[in-house]
A tleap script that builds the chain and sets N, CA, C and O, in Angstrom:
source leaprc.protein.ff14SB
mol = sequence {
  NMET GLU ARG ARG ARG SER THR GLU LEU HIE
  ALA ARG GLN GLY VAL THR THR MET LYS GLU
  ALA PHE GLU GLU LEU LEU LYS VAL TYR ARG
  LEU GLN SER ARG TYR LYS GLU PHE SER ILE
  THR ALA PHE TRP GLU LYS ILE MET GLY ALA
  PRO ILE ALA GLN ARG THR ILE ARG LEU PHE
  ILE LYS ASN GLU VAL LEU TYR VAL GLU LEU
  ASP SER ALA PRO LEU LYS HIE GLU LEU ASN
  MET THR LYS THR LYS ILE THR GLN LEU VAL
  ASN LYS HIE ALA GLY GLU ASN LEU ILE ARG
  THR VAL ILE PHE CILE
}
set mol.1.N position { -108.443 -61.427 7.332 }
set mol.1.CA position { -109.535 -61.842 8.174 }
set mol.1.C position { -109.242 -63.213 8.790 }
set mol.1.O position { -109.434 -63.425 9.988 }
set mol.2.N position { -108.777 -64.129 7.952 }
set mol.2.CA position { -108.456 -65.472 8.426 }
set mol.2.C position { -107.336 -65.447 9.463 }
set mol.2.O position { -107.375 -66.177 10.453 }
set mol.3.N position { -106.337 -64.597 9.221 }
set mol.3.CA position { -105.200 -64.486 10.146 }
set mol.3.C position { -105.667 -63.984 11.517 }
set mol.3.O position { -105.187 -64.449 12.551 }
set mol.4.N position { -106.605 -63.035 11.516 }
set mol.4.CA position { -107.118 -62.485 12.772 }
set mol.4.C position { -107.811 -63.568 13.584 }
set mol.4.O position { -107.607 -63.672 14.794 }
set mol.5.N position { -108.635 -64.382 12.912 }
set mol.5.CA position { -109.317 -65.480 13.605 }
set mol.5.C position { -108.298 -66.477 14.163 }
set mol.5.O position { -108.445 -66.988 15.273 }
set mol.6.N position { -107.274 -66.735 13.369 }
set mol.6.CA position { -106.232 -67.657 13.800 }
set mol.6.C position { -105.524 -67.134 15.044 }
set mol.6.O position { -105.258 -67.896 15.973 }
set mol.7.N position { -105.211 -65.816 15.066 }
set mol.7.CA position { -104.557 -65.201 16.218 }
set mol.7.C position { -105.448 -65.256 17.449 }
set mol.7.O position { -104.981 -65.543 18.551 }
set mol.8.N position { -106.747 -64.976 17.253 }
set mol.8.CA position { -107.684 -65.040 18.378 }
set mol.8.C position { -107.795 -66.465 18.911 }
set mol.8.O position { -107.862 -66.681 20.121 }
set mol.9.N position { -107.814 -67.415 18.012 }
set mol.9.CA position { -107.888 -68.816 18.407 }
set mol.9.C position { -106.654 -69.221 19.206 }
set mol.9.O position { -106.768 -69.902 20.225 }
set mol.10.N position { -105.471 -68.802 18.744 }
set mol.10.CA position { -104.233 -69.106 19.469 }
set mol.10.C position { -104.252 -68.475 20.855 }
set mol.10.O position { -103.822 -69.096 21.827 }
set mol.11.N position { -104.742 -67.255 20.951 }
set mol.11.CA position { -104.784 -66.567 22.240 }
set mol.11.C position { -105.687 -67.320 23.218 }
set mol.11.O position { -105.365 -67.440 24.400 }
set mol.12.N position { -106.811 -67.824 22.723 }
set mol.12.CA position { -107.723 -68.567 23.595 }
set mol.12.C position { -107.134 -69.911 24.014 }
set mol.12.O position { -107.422 -70.405 25.104 }
set mol.13.N position { -106.318 -70.497 23.159 }
set mol.13.CA position { -105.742 -71.799 23.455 }
set mol.13.C position { -104.434 -71.691 24.237 }
set mol.13.O position { -103.866 -72.710 24.629 }
set mol.14.N position { -103.951 -70.474 24.468 }
set mol.14.CA position { -102.706 -70.288 25.195 }
set mol.14.C position { -101.482 -70.533 24.332 }
set mol.14.O position { -100.395 -70.788 24.851 }
set mol.15.N position { -101.647 -70.458 23.031 }
set mol.15.CA position { -100.547 -70.676 22.101 }
set mol.15.C position { -99.887 -69.328 21.810 }
set mol.15.O position { -100.567 -68.320 21.615 }
set mol.16.N position { -98.571 -69.326 21.784 }
set mol.16.CA position { -97.813 -68.110 21.512 }
set mol.16.C position { -97.068 -68.282 20.196 }
set mol.16.O position { -96.493 -69.335 19.921 }
set mol.17.N position { -97.090 -67.221 19.386 }
set mol.17.CA position { -96.344 -67.284 18.134 }
set mol.17.C position { -94.858 -67.149 18.445 }
set mol.17.O position { -94.474 -66.712 19.530 }
set mol.18.N position { -94.035 -67.528 17.483 }
set mol.18.CA position { -92.590 -67.437 17.652 }
set mol.18.C position { -92.177 -65.979 17.858 }
set mol.18.O position { -91.313 -65.689 18.685 }
set mol.19.N position { -92.788 -65.072 17.115 }
set mol.19.CA position { -92.474 -63.647 17.232 }
set mol.19.C position { -92.796 -63.142 18.639 }
set mol.19.O position { -91.991 -62.438 19.249 }
set mol.20.N position { -93.963 -63.498 19.147 }
set mol.20.CA position { -94.356 -63.075 20.490 }
set mol.20.C position { -93.423 -63.647 21.555 }
set mol.20.O position { -93.065 -62.961 22.512 }
set mol.21.N position { -93.043 -64.886 21.383 }
set mol.21.CA position { -92.133 -65.525 22.335 }
set mol.21.C position { -90.769 -64.848 22.318 }
set mol.21.O position { -90.170 -64.613 23.367 }
set mol.22.N position { -90.279 -64.533 21.114 }
set mol.22.CA position { -88.986 -63.864 20.989 }
set mol.22.C position { -89.025 -62.474 21.617 }
set mol.22.O position { -88.098 -62.091 22.331 }
set mol.23.N position { -90.095 -61.715 21.355 }
set mol.23.CA position { -90.235 -60.383 21.948 }
set mol.23.C position { -90.316 -60.465 23.469 }
set mol.23.O position { -89.750 -59.624 24.167 }
set mol.24.N position { -91.005 -61.458 23.978 }
set mol.24.CA position { -91.099 -61.641 25.432 }
set mol.24.C position { -89.730 -61.994 26.024 }
set mol.24.O position { -89.375 -61.513 27.101 }
set mol.25.N position { -88.972 -62.825 25.328 }
set mol.25.CA position { -87.628 -63.186 25.761 }
set mol.25.C position { -86.739 -61.946 25.846 }
set mol.25.O position { -86.020 -61.755 26.826 }
set mol.26.N position { -86.794 -61.102 24.808 }
set mol.26.CA position { -86.005 -59.862 24.816 }
set mol.26.C position { -86.418 -58.964 25.978 }
set mol.26.O position { -85.575 -58.334 26.616 }
set mol.27.N position { -87.712 -58.911 26.245 }
set mol.27.CA position { -88.210 -58.064 27.333 }
set mol.27.C position { -87.756 -58.581 28.689 }
set mol.27.O position { -87.303 -57.804 29.529 }
set mol.28.N position { -87.874 -59.881 28.908 }
set mol.28.CA position { -87.511 -60.491 30.191 }
set mol.28.C position { -86.027 -60.271 30.496 }
set mol.28.O position { -85.663 -59.950 31.627 }
set mol.29.N position { -85.182 -60.444 29.492 }
set mol.29.CA position { -83.742 -60.288 29.694 }
set mol.29.C position { -83.240 -58.873 29.408 }
set mol.29.O position { -82.034 -58.627 29.371 }
set mol.30.N position { -84.176 -57.952 29.209 }
set mol.30.CA position { -83.862 -56.534 28.958 }
set mol.30.C position { -82.851 -56.358 27.814 }
set mol.30.O position { -81.860 -55.640 27.942 }
set mol.31.N position { -83.128 -57.024 26.717 }
set mol.31.CA position { -82.234 -56.976 25.564 }
set mol.31.C position { -82.847 -56.254 24.365 }
set mol.31.O position { -82.272 -56.278 23.277 }
set mol.32.N position { -84.009 -55.610 24.546 }
set mol.32.CA position { -84.678 -54.976 23.419 }
set mol.32.C position { -83.807 -53.934 22.738 }
set mol.32.O position { -83.691 -53.931 21.513 }
set mol.33.N position { -83.194 -53.051 23.513 }
set mol.33.CA position { -82.403 -51.981 22.900 }
set mol.33.C position { -81.152 -52.546 22.226 }
set mol.33.O position { -80.768 -52.066 21.160 }
set mol.34.N position { -80.513 -53.546 22.817 }
set mol.34.CA position { -79.336 -54.160 22.189 }
set mol.34.C position { -79.720 -54.843 20.883 }
set mol.34.O position { -78.975 -54.793 19.905 }
set mol.35.N position { -80.882 -55.479 20.873 }
set mol.35.CA position { -81.358 -56.133 19.658 }
set mol.35.C position { -81.626 -55.098 18.566 }
set mol.35.O position { -81.284 -55.310 17.403 }
set mol.36.N position { -82.235 -53.987 18.948 }
set mol.36.CA position { -82.512 -52.932 17.970 }
set mol.36.C position { -81.219 -52.298 17.470 }
set mol.36.O position { -81.114 -51.952 16.293 }
set mol.37.N position { -80.241 -52.145 18.345 }
set mol.37.CA position { -78.934 -51.626 17.918 }
set mol.37.C position { -78.300 -52.574 16.902 }
set mol.37.O position { -77.764 -52.134 15.885 }
set mol.38.N position { -78.363 -53.860 17.179 }
set mol.38.CA position { -77.838 -54.845 16.244 }
set mol.38.C position { -78.580 -54.780 14.918 }
set mol.38.O position { -77.975 -54.889 13.851 }
set mol.39.N position { -79.882 -54.604 14.991 }
set mol.39.CA position { -80.705 -54.523 13.785 }
set mol.39.C position { -80.280 -53.347 12.906 }
set mol.39.O position { -80.272 -53.453 11.680 }
set mol.40.N position { -79.930 -52.237 13.532 }
set mol.40.CA position { -79.488 -51.060 12.770 }
set mol.40.C position { -78.196 -51.374 12.024 }
set mol.40.O position { -78.063 -51.041 10.846 }
set mol.41.N position { -77.257 -52.005 12.694 }
set mol.41.CA position { -76.001 -52.330 12.024 }
set mol.41.C position { -76.204 -53.399 10.950 }
set mol.41.O position { -75.571 -53.349 9.895 }
set mol.42.N position { -77.079 -54.358 11.214 }
set mol.42.CA position { -77.332 -55.423 10.247 }
set mol.42.C position { -78.058 -54.915 9.001 }
set mol.42.O position { -77.830 -55.413 7.899 }
set mol.43.N position { -78.922 -53.933 9.178 }
set mol.43.CA position { -79.711 -53.410 8.063 }
set mol.43.C position { -79.246 -52.030 7.607 }
set mol.43.O position { -80.017 -51.279 7.010 }
set mol.44.N position { -77.996 -51.700 7.884 }
set mol.44.CA position { -77.439 -50.394 7.516 }
set mol.44.C position { -77.599 -50.125 6.009 }
set mol.44.O position { -77.964 -49.018 5.613 }
set mol.45.N position { -77.331 -51.118 5.190 }
set mol.45.CA position { -77.453 -50.934 3.736 }
set mol.45.C position { -78.892 -50.641 3.348 }
set mol.45.O position { -79.138 -49.802 2.481 }
set mol.46.N position { -79.834 -51.309 3.966 }
set mol.46.CA position { -81.246 -51.068 3.670 }
set mol.46.C position { -81.670 -49.666 4.126 }
set mol.46.O position { -82.457 -49.002 3.451 }
set mol.47.N position { -81.156 -49.231 5.249 }
set mol.47.CA position { -81.519 -47.919 5.796 }
set mol.47.C position { -80.914 -46.796 4.965 }
set mol.47.O position { -81.606 -45.840 4.618 }
set mol.48.N position { -79.618 -46.904 4.641 }
set mol.48.CA position { -78.890 -45.803 3.999 }
set mol.48.C position { -78.622 -45.998 2.508 }
set mol.48.O position { -78.296 -45.036 1.812 }
set mol.49.N position { -78.752 -47.197 2.021 }
set mol.49.CA position { -78.479 -47.462 0.616 }
set mol.49.C position { -77.092 -48.061 0.412 }
set mol.49.O position { -76.201 -47.910 1.248 }
set mol.50.N position { -76.933 -48.741 -0.712 }
set mol.50.CA position { -75.689 -49.457 -1.005 }
set mol.50.C position { -74.464 -48.554 -1.117 }
set mol.50.O position { -73.415 -48.914 -0.583 }
set mol.51.N position { -74.539 -47.388 -1.790 }
set mol.51.CA position { -73.329 -46.567 -1.921 }
set mol.51.C position { -72.734 -46.135 -0.568 }
set mol.51.O position { -71.517 -46.142 -0.388 }
set mol.52.N position { -73.587 -45.770 0.354 }
set mol.52.CA position { -73.106 -45.350 1.676 }
set mol.52.C position { -72.629 -46.570 2.468 }
set mol.52.O position { -71.602 -46.509 3.143 }
set mol.53.N position { -73.362 -47.660 2.387 }
set mol.53.CA position { -72.973 -48.880 3.106 }
set mol.53.C position { -71.612 -49.392 2.637 }
set mol.53.O position { -70.830 -49.895 3.442 }
set mol.54.N position { -71.327 -49.267 1.349 }
set mol.54.CA position { -70.041 -49.719 0.822 }
set mol.54.C position { -68.885 -48.863 1.320 }
set mol.54.O position { -67.752 -49.339 1.397 }
set mol.55.N position { -69.154 -47.619 1.653 }
set mol.55.CA position { -68.119 -46.706 2.154 }
set mol.55.C position { -68.007 -46.742 3.678 }
set mol.55.O position { -67.122 -46.106 4.250 }
set mol.56.N position { -68.890 -47.474 4.328 }
set mol.56.CA position { -68.883 -47.571 5.786 }
set mol.56.C position { -67.897 -48.639 6.227 }
set mol.56.O position { -67.982 -49.795 5.811 }
set mol.57.N position { -66.960 -48.234 7.076 }
set mol.57.CA position { -65.956 -49.155 7.598 }
set mol.57.C position { -66.451 -49.801 8.886 }
set mol.57.O position { -66.356 -51.015 9.068 }
set mol.58.N position { -66.977 -48.975 9.765 }
set mol.58.CA position { -67.405 -49.456 11.079 }
set mol.58.C position { -68.620 -48.665 11.512 }
set mol.58.O position { -68.789 -47.503 11.143 }
set mol.59.N position { -69.471 -49.316 12.305 }
set mol.59.CA position { -70.719 -48.713 12.747 }
set mol.59.C position { -71.041 -49.254 14.134 }
set mol.59.O position { -71.099 -50.468 14.325 }
set mol.60.N position { -71.253 -48.361 15.109 }
set mol.60.CA position { -71.638 -48.823 16.445 }
set mol.60.C position { -72.415 -47.738 17.170 }
set mol.60.O position { -72.365 -46.563 16.806 }
set mol.61.N position { -73.132 -48.155 18.198 }
set mol.61.CA position { -73.956 -47.241 18.994 }
set mol.61.C position { -73.468 -47.297 20.427 }
set mol.61.O position { -73.269 -48.373 20.991 }
set mol.62.N position { -73.278 -46.114 21.010 }
set mol.62.CA position { -72.866 -46.023 22.410 }
set mol.62.C position { -73.523 -44.786 23.012 }
set mol.62.O position { -73.398 -43.685 22.475 }
set mol.63.N position { -74.215 -44.969 24.117 }
set mol.63.CA position { -74.879 -43.873 24.828 }
set mol.63.C position { -75.778 -43.051 23.910 }
set mol.63.O position { -75.710 -41.822 23.902 }
set mol.64.N position { -76.615 -43.732 23.142 }
set mol.64.CA position { -77.583 -43.109 22.238 }
set mol.64.C position { -76.947 -42.308 21.104 }
set mol.64.O position { -77.606 -41.467 20.494 }
set mol.65.N position { -75.682 -42.564 20.821 }
set mol.65.CA position { -74.977 -41.890 19.728 }
set mol.65.C position { -74.567 -42.959 18.721 }
set mol.65.O position { -73.964 -43.970 19.083 }
set mol.66.N position { -74.898 -42.727 17.459 }
set mol.66.CA position { -74.501 -43.631 16.383 }
set mol.66.C position { -73.183 -43.133 15.811 }
set mol.66.O position { -73.103 -42.013 15.306 }
set mol.67.N position { -72.159 -43.959 15.889 }
set mol.67.CA position { -70.846 -43.630 15.340 }
set mol.67.C position { -70.691 -44.360 14.010 }
set mol.67.O position { -70.875 -45.575 13.929 }
set mol.68.N position { -70.352 -43.604 12.973 }
set mol.68.CA position { -70.202 -44.162 11.640 }
set mol.68.C position { -68.815 -43.792 11.130 }
set mol.68.O position { -68.504 -42.613 10.963 }
set mol.69.N position { -67.982 -44.804 10.883 }
set mol.69.CA position { -66.658 -44.559 10.319 }
set mol.69.C position { -66.745 -44.790 8.812 }
set mol.69.O position { -67.143 -45.860 8.353 }
set mol.70.N position { -66.364 -43.764 8.059 }
set mol.70.CA position { -66.424 -43.811 6.602 }
set mol.70.C position { -65.024 -43.723 6.013 }
set mol.70.O position { -64.108 -43.194 6.641 }
set mol.71.N position { -64.868 -44.246 4.803 }
set mol.71.CA position { -63.563 -44.183 4.146 }
set mol.71.C position { -63.482 -43.051 3.126 }
set mol.71.O position { -62.553 -43.014 2.319 }
set mol.72.N position { -64.440 -42.131 3.152 }
set mol.72.CA position { -64.475 -41.035 2.192 }
set mol.72.C position { -64.742 -39.715 2.908 }
set mol.72.O position { -65.817 -39.513 3.473 }
set mol.73.N position { -63.752 -38.814 2.879 }
set mol.73.CA position { -63.918 -37.504 3.524 }
set mol.73.C position { -65.047 -36.677 2.885 }
set mol.73.O position { -65.822 -36.061 3.615 }
set mol.74.N position { -65.166 -36.643 1.550 }
set mol.74.CA position { -66.271 -35.883 0.958 }
set mol.74.C position { -67.649 -36.424 1.365 }
set mol.74.O position { -68.576 -35.654 1.615 }
set mol.75.N position { -67.770 -37.745 1.429 }
set mol.75.CA position { -69.046 -38.341 1.859 }
set mol.75.C position { -69.320 -38.005 3.318 }
set mol.75.O position { -70.453 -37.699 3.689 }
set mol.76.N position { -68.288 -38.064 4.135 }
set mol.76.CA position { -68.417 -37.712 5.555 }
set mol.76.C position { -68.933 -36.282 5.694 }
set mol.76.O position { -69.830 -36.016 6.494 }
set mol.77.N position { -68.371 -35.374 4.923 }
set mol.77.CA position { -68.788 -33.966 4.960 }
set mol.77.C position { -70.245 -33.822 4.510 }
set mol.77.O position { -71.025 -33.098 5.128 }
set mol.78.N position { -70.598 -34.509 3.440 }
set mol.78.CA position { -71.965 -34.432 2.920 }
set mol.78.C position { -72.978 -34.985 3.919 }
set mol.78.O position { -74.029 -34.384 4.143 }
set mol.79.N position { -72.657 -36.138 4.519 }
set mol.79.CA position { -73.570 -36.750 5.481 }
set mol.79.C position { -73.651 -35.946 6.777 }
set mol.79.O position { -74.678 -35.957 7.456 }
set mol.80.N position { -72.577 -35.257 7.117 }
set mol.80.CA position { -72.582 -34.414 8.314 }
set mol.80.C position { -73.680 -33.361 8.241 }
set mol.80.O position { -74.235 -32.962 9.264 }
set mol.81.N position { -73.988 -32.917 7.035 }
set mol.81.CA position { -75.026 -31.887 6.862 }
set mol.81.C position { -76.435 -32.477 6.940 }
set mol.81.O position { -77.412 -31.731 6.998 }
set mol.82.N position { -76.549 -33.799 6.944 }
set mol.82.CA position { -77.871 -34.437 6.996 }
set mol.82.C position { -78.038 -35.317 8.233 }
set mol.82.O position { -78.761 -36.312 8.198 }
set mol.83.N position { -77.375 -34.952 9.311 }
set mol.83.CA position { -77.433 -35.749 10.542 }
set mol.83.C position { -78.862 -35.956 11.044 }
set mol.83.O position { -79.225 -37.051 11.474 }
set mol.84.N position { -79.665 -34.899 10.984 }
set mol.84.CA position { -81.036 -34.984 11.481 }
set mol.84.C position { -81.835 -36.007 10.688 }
set mol.84.O position { -82.565 -36.812 11.267 }
set mol.85.N position { -81.702 -35.980 9.380 }
set mol.85.CA position { -82.423 -36.919 8.518 }
set mol.85.C position { -81.964 -38.354 8.784 }
set mol.85.O position { -82.789 -39.266 8.836 }
set mol.86.N position { -80.677 -38.554 8.949 }
set mol.86.CA position { -80.146 -39.891 9.228 }
set mol.86.C position { -80.664 -40.389 10.577 }
set mol.86.O position { -81.044 -41.551 10.712 }
set mol.87.N position { -80.675 -39.508 11.566 }
set mol.87.CA position { -81.201 -39.866 12.887 }
set mol.87.C position { -82.661 -40.305 12.766 }
set mol.87.O position { -83.067 -41.296 13.372 }
set mol.88.N position { -83.440 -39.571 11.987 }
set mol.88.CA position { -84.850 -39.920 11.792 }
set mol.88.C position { -85.000 -41.274 11.095 }
set mol.88.O position { -85.839 -42.084 11.489 }
set mol.89.N position { -84.195 -41.521 10.069 }
set mol.89.CA position { -84.261 -42.799 9.353 }
set mol.89.C position { -83.926 -43.978 10.259 }
set mol.89.O position { -84.604 -45.005 10.240 }
set mol.90.N position { -82.880 -43.815 11.045 }
set mol.90.CA position { -82.458 -44.900 11.943 }
set mol.90.C position { -83.513 -45.143 13.016 }
set mol.90.O position { -83.854 -46.290 13.303 }
set mol.91.N position { -84.028 -44.073 13.607 }
set mol.91.CA position { -85.053 -44.225 14.640 }
set mol.91.C position { -86.341 -44.808 14.074 }
set mol.91.O position { -87.033 -45.563 14.758 }
set mol.92.N position { -86.669 -44.466 12.834 }
set mol.92.CA position { -87.849 -45.048 12.188 }
set mol.92.C position { -87.659 -46.548 12.024 }
set mol.92.O position { -88.579 -47.327 12.273 }
set mol.93.N position { -86.470 -46.949 11.606 }
set mol.93.CA position { -86.174 -48.380 11.461 }
set mol.93.C position { -86.286 -49.095 12.811 }
set mol.93.O position { -86.808 -50.207 12.885 }
set mol.94.N position { -85.796 -48.458 13.871 }
set mol.94.CA position { -85.823 -49.065 15.206 }
set mol.94.C position { -87.224 -49.077 15.806 }
set mol.94.O position { -87.521 -49.890 16.682 }
set mol.95.N position { -88.089 -48.173 15.333 }
set mol.95.CA position { -89.436 -48.102 15.883 }
set mol.95.C position { -89.518 -47.301 17.170 }
set mol.95.O position { -90.548 -47.304 17.845 }
set mol.96.N position { -88.444 -46.622 17.509 }
set mol.96.CA position { -88.403 -45.778 18.705 }
set mol.96.C position { -87.203 -44.838 18.590 }
set mol.96.O position { -86.375 -44.993 17.692 }
set mol.97.N position { -87.108 -43.877 19.486 }
set mol.97.CA position { -85.975 -42.948 19.488 }
set mol.97.C position { -84.790 -43.613 20.181 }
set mol.97.O position { -84.540 -43.403 21.368 }
set mol.98.N position { -84.082 -44.404 19.420 }
set mol.98.CA position { -82.941 -45.163 19.939 }
set mol.98.C position { -81.665 -44.335 19.960 }
set mol.98.O position { -80.846 -44.482 20.866 }
set mol.99.N position { -81.491 -43.470 18.975 }
set mol.99.CA position { -80.308 -42.609 18.937 }
set mol.99.C position { -80.742 -41.158 18.923 }
set mol.99.O position { -81.822 -40.818 18.439 }
set mol.100.N position { -79.873 -40.300 19.468 }
set mol.100.CA position { -80.204 -38.871 19.461 }
set mol.100.C position { -79.335 -38.082 18.502 }
set mol.100.O position { -79.699 -36.973 18.109 }
set mol.101.N position { -78.185 -38.638 18.116 }
set mol.101.CA position { -77.337 -37.951 17.152 }
set mol.101.C position { -76.414 -38.955 16.447 }
set mol.101.O position { -76.291 -40.112 16.850 }
set mol.102.N position { -75.778 -38.468 15.391 }
set mol.102.CA position { -74.845 -39.284 14.615 }
set mol.102.C position { -73.499 -38.558 14.586 }
set mol.102.O position { -73.441 -37.340 14.411 }
set mol.103.N position { -72.429 -39.318 14.758 }
set mol.103.CA position { -71.081 -38.749 14.647 }
set mol.103.C position { -70.332 -39.553 13.601 }
set mol.103.O position { -70.265 -40.780 13.660 }
set mol.104.N position { -69.767 -38.824 12.634 }
set mol.104.CA position { -68.992 -39.466 11.578 }
set mol.104.C position { -67.525 -39.383 11.921 }
set mol.104.O position { -67.009 -38.301 12.202 }
set mol.105.N position { -66.847 -40.516 11.900 }
set mol.105.CA position { -65.432 -40.569 12.260 }
set mol.105.C position { -64.614 -41.097 11.095 }
set mol.105.O position { -63.394 -41.216 11.201 }
savepdb mol mol.pdb
quit
């Protein structure tokens, strides 16, 4: 309740929070999707868990495709069968449909 009043007070005074300013900066420079892509790579361990993150060599996004290079063929095969679930987890983390598929290399 107190936080809501504080936010309303800031809005009336023309004060912007750091979060709002940062989001506006990303919007103005059209960097929202790049920031979210970076967030996925930075929080890969949180999204997928430590065992998978430890086996991940490289991770990048290009043209709405998440490329994941793994050092374990059995893990690659196992994760290949759960592409849809991984896509959902990553998009949930991003807060939007940022990727449409995952490719394991």
